[in-house]
C-alpha positions, 0 to 999 in steps of 0.5 A: 525453855523448849517449845511445846511444839518441839517433840522429844525426838527433835530435841534429841536430834538437836542435842546430838548435833550439839554433842557432835555424836549420833547415837545408835541407841537413842534410848541411852541418850533419853535415859541420860537426860532423865532425872529420878523425879521423872521416871524409874528409868533415870540417869543415875547409873549412867552418871556413875559410869560417866563420872569415871569416863570423864575422869579418865578422859580428862587425865588423858588430855592433861597427860598429853597437854601438860607433859611437864607437870608432876602427878600431884599438880595434874590431879589438881588441874583435873579436879578443877575441870571435873568440879560441879561449877565447870560441868554446870557451865559445860552443860549450859553450853550444850543447852542441857536445861532445854532437854532435861526430863524432870518431874513436876515438883523438880520443875517447879523448884527450879530443877532445870537450873540446879547445878548438881542436876546439870552436872550429873546429867552431863556425866550421864550423857558422857556415860551414854556415849561411852556405852553407845560408841566406846571409849574413843567416842566418849573421849572425843566428846570430852575433848570437844566440850573442853575446847573452849576451856583454857587448860593451864598449869596455873589452874592448880592455884585455884581455891581447893575444895575439900575433896581435892585437898583431902586427896592431896593430903593423902597423896603427899603421905603416899596413902591410898585415895579415899572411898566415898559411899552413899549411905542414905538418900532421903526425902522426895525426889525434888528435895533429896538429902544425901548422906555420904561416908568418906573413908580412908581405910589405911588410917581406919578413919571415916566421916559422914557428910550430908548435902542436897546432892551426892557431890555436896555430901561428898565435899562435906564428908571430905571436909569433916575427915580433913579436920580429923586428920589435920588434928590427929596428924599435925 
């Protein structure tokens, strides 16, 4: 836990040292570490942006490092690197729990340690670096963060989550990737429930999933859709 004597500016300065990046616009970094339970100027839009930047940066890294690996295997390795568990571990390395700005209810319910909040905040920080310094700066940050993570082709053998499995099922049939859309968000800021639709337009199939985070709801929706597809396209 951060000391009460340490100012927000000091915490932001220390975080920038850990990131290896100095912000021109510090307000972006402050927004990136702000959860929706804390204020209206929260990090969800930055997280949306950072998610795409992270995927591109990891794809770029794997394309370079694993030059012999075919596309399907690259997708699987990337899924391992951008999944919630990996992002949570990286957020802990960056000591993000110390700087997170959370509302009272979220703080009391253990929000600083919640994997989905940490993963989302890390993506938001990546999005903030992208806006502040451009793609090369964000890519540099992602590569520095992944320095200690062993990237091997064998990662493809790890247990697949439903989103990865659905992606591979569709790719094997030369079909477009699914679309995930948040349909509803309910509950207080620290106890939210997300409802997400997962749609495969070419097959005219759509299923919904519910979970305590957007990621969890996406996985539930992907799992439900996979069940339908495996049954109807056995």
